C-alpha positions in Angstrom: 0.0 0.0 0.0 2.9 2.4 0.8 4.3 1.8 -2.7 0.9 2.7 -4.3 0.6 5.9 -2.1 4.2 6.8 -3.0 3.4 6.4 -6.7 0.2 8.5 -6.4 1.8 11.2 -4.3 5.0 11.5 -6.4 7.2 14.4 -5.4 7.4 17.2 -7.9 9.9 20.0 -8.5 7.0 22.5 -8.6 5.0 22.4 -5.4 1.5 20.9 -5.8 -0.3 24.1 -4.7 1.5 26.0 -7.5 0.6 23.2 -10.0 -3.1 23.4 -8.9 -3.0 27.2 -9.1 -1.7 26.9 -12.7 -4.4 24.5 -13.7 -7.1 26.7 -12.1 -5.6 29.7 -14.0 -5.8 27.7 -17.2 -9.5 27.0 -16.5 -10.2 30.7 -15.7 -8.4 32.1 -18.7 -9.8 29.4 -21.0 -13.2 30.4 -19.8 -12.6 34.0 -20.6 -11.8 33.1 -24.2 -14.7 30.6 -24.5 -17.4 32.8 -22.9 -17.6 35.0 -26.0 -18.0 32.0 -28.3 -20.7 30.6 -26.0 -22.5 34.0 -26.0 -22.6 33.8 -29.8 -23.8 30.2 -29.5 -20.9 28.7 -31.5 -20.3 24.9 -31.4 -17.1 25.2 -29.5 -18.0 27.4 -26.6 -17.2 27.8 -22.9 -16.6 24.2 -22.0 -14.5 23.3 -25.1 -12.2 26.3 -24.5 -11.8 25.5 -20.8 -10.9 21.8 -21.6 -8.5 22.8 -24.4 -6.7 25.3 -22.0 -6.7 22.9 -19.1 -5.4 20.0 -21.1 -2.6 22.2 -22.6 -1.7 23.3 -19.1 -1.5 19.7 -17.9 0.7 18.8 -20.8 3.0 21.7 -20.0 3.2 20.8 -16.2 3.9 17.2 -17.0 6.6 18.2 -19.5 8.4 20.4 -16.9 8.1 17.8 -14.2 9.3 14.9 -16.5 12.5 16.7 -17.1 13.3 16.5 -13.4 12.1 12.9 -12.7 14.9 10.7 -11.4 13.6 7.7 -13.3 14.0 9.6 -16.6 17.4 11.1 -15.8 19.7 8.5 -17.3 22.1 9.3 -20.1 20.0 7.3 -22.6 16.9 9.3 -21.9 16.5 12.7 -23.5 13.5 14.8 -22.6 12.5 17.8 -24.7 9.6 19.9 -23.4 9.4 21.7 -26.7 8.0 18.6 -28.3 5.1 18.8 -25.9 4.4 22.3 -27.2 4.5 21.0 -30.8 2.2 18.1 -29.9 -0.3 20.3 -28.2 -0.2 22.8 -31.1 -0.9 20.0 -33.6 -3.6 18.5 -31.5 -5.5 21.8 -30.9 -5.0 22.7 -34.6 -6.7 19.4 -35.5 -9.7 20.3 -33.2 -9.8 23.9 -34.5 -9.8 22.7 -38.1 -12.9 20.7 -37.4 -14.7 23.9 -36.5 -14.1 25.5 -39.9 -16.7 24.8 -42.5 -17.3 26.0 -46.0 -21.0 26.6 -46.6 -22.9 28.5 -49.2 -19.7 30.2 -50.5 -18.6 31.4 -47.1 -16.0 30.1 -44.6 -17.4 29.8 -41.1 -15.8 28.9 -37.8 -12.4 30.6 -38.3 -12.7 32.7 -35.3 -13.8 29.8 -33.1 -10.9 27.7 -34.4 -8.5 30.5 -33.7 -10.0 30.9 -30.2 -9.4 27.2 -29.5 -5.8 27.5 -30.7 -5.3 30.5 -28.4 -6.9 28.6 -25.5 -4.2 25.9 -26.1 -1.5 28.5 -26.1 -2.8 30.1 -22.9 -3.0 26.7 -21.2 0.6 25.9 -22.2 1.7 29.4 -21.0 0.1 28.9 -17.6 1.3 25.3 -17.4 4.9 26.4 -17.9 4.3 29.2 -15.3 4.1 32.2 -17.7 1.1 33.7 -16.0 1.6 37.3 -17.3 1.9 36.1 -20.9 -1.3 33.9 -20.5 -3.3 36.7 -18.9 -2.2 39.2 -21.5 -3.2 36.8 -24.3 -6.6 36.1 -22.7 -7.4 39.8 -22.1 -6.2 40.6 -25.6 -8.5 37.9 -27.0 -11.5 39.5 -25.2 -10.6 42.9 -26.8 -10.4 41.2 -30.2 -13.6 39.2 -29.8 -15.8 41.7 -28.1 -14.6 45.2 -29.0 -13.3 44.6 -32.5 -16.4 42.4 -33.2 -18.6 45.4 -32.4 -16.4 47.7 -34.4 -16.8 45.5 -37.5 -20.6 45.8 -37.2 -20.4 49.6 -36.6 -18.2 50.0 -39.7 -20.7 47.7 -41.6 -17.9 45.3 -42.4 -20.1 42.5 -41.0 -23.8 42.0 -40.4 -25.0 42.2 -36.8 -25.4 38.9 -35.0 -28.7 37.3 -36.0 -28.7 38.9 -39.5 -26.0 36.6 -40.8 -28.7 34.1 -42.1 -30.5 36.7 -44.2 -33.1 39.4 -43.7 -33.2 39.6 -40.0 -33.5 35.9 -39.4 -32.1 34.7 -36.1 -30.0 31.6 -35.9 -31.8 28.5 -34.8 -31.4 27.8 -31.0 -29.0 25.1 -30.0 -30.6 21.7 -29.6 -29.1 18.6 -27.9 -27.5 16.5 -30.5 -25.4 14.1 -28.5 -22.4 16.4 -28.9 -20.7 17.2 -25.6 -20.8 21.0 -26.3 -24.5 21.0 -27.1 -25.9 18.9 -24.3 -26.7 21.0 -21.2 
């Protein structure tokens, strides 16, 4: 039993309270990015952005901690945390690409896909301990999504929300479809 507990409660270079604070920070900052997408009833909303950010932070924390593990410190073992960044980037890009669709001569979902990619970057930043970078990125995304979104409408570069489908039609409300993001 002691071996099991020792395996579960493995010692880390970064104290557990700091690790948990980083994960909570990834949740909070991912939520800030996802809340705008949720407000606009996009398929990848609040929960998706939180999960992408949290997962990215976990990968970053594990990458940092794995470099300091005694079981992985032999001369034949080479750990490169940058590969984790590359893997997370590729994985999130795959998810984000799934949000982009071409319909009726228009590309839709680019902003949602970019938001998911940013949530991954924010999660990695927090996971590696770069709180200021992650916070700046999350706040900047809110400025881009909210303020610039309204500016595009004011300058008549884009139709107001709800008029995208034609003469004042409002988008259909979300319905449960078995998808994790749609079921409430």
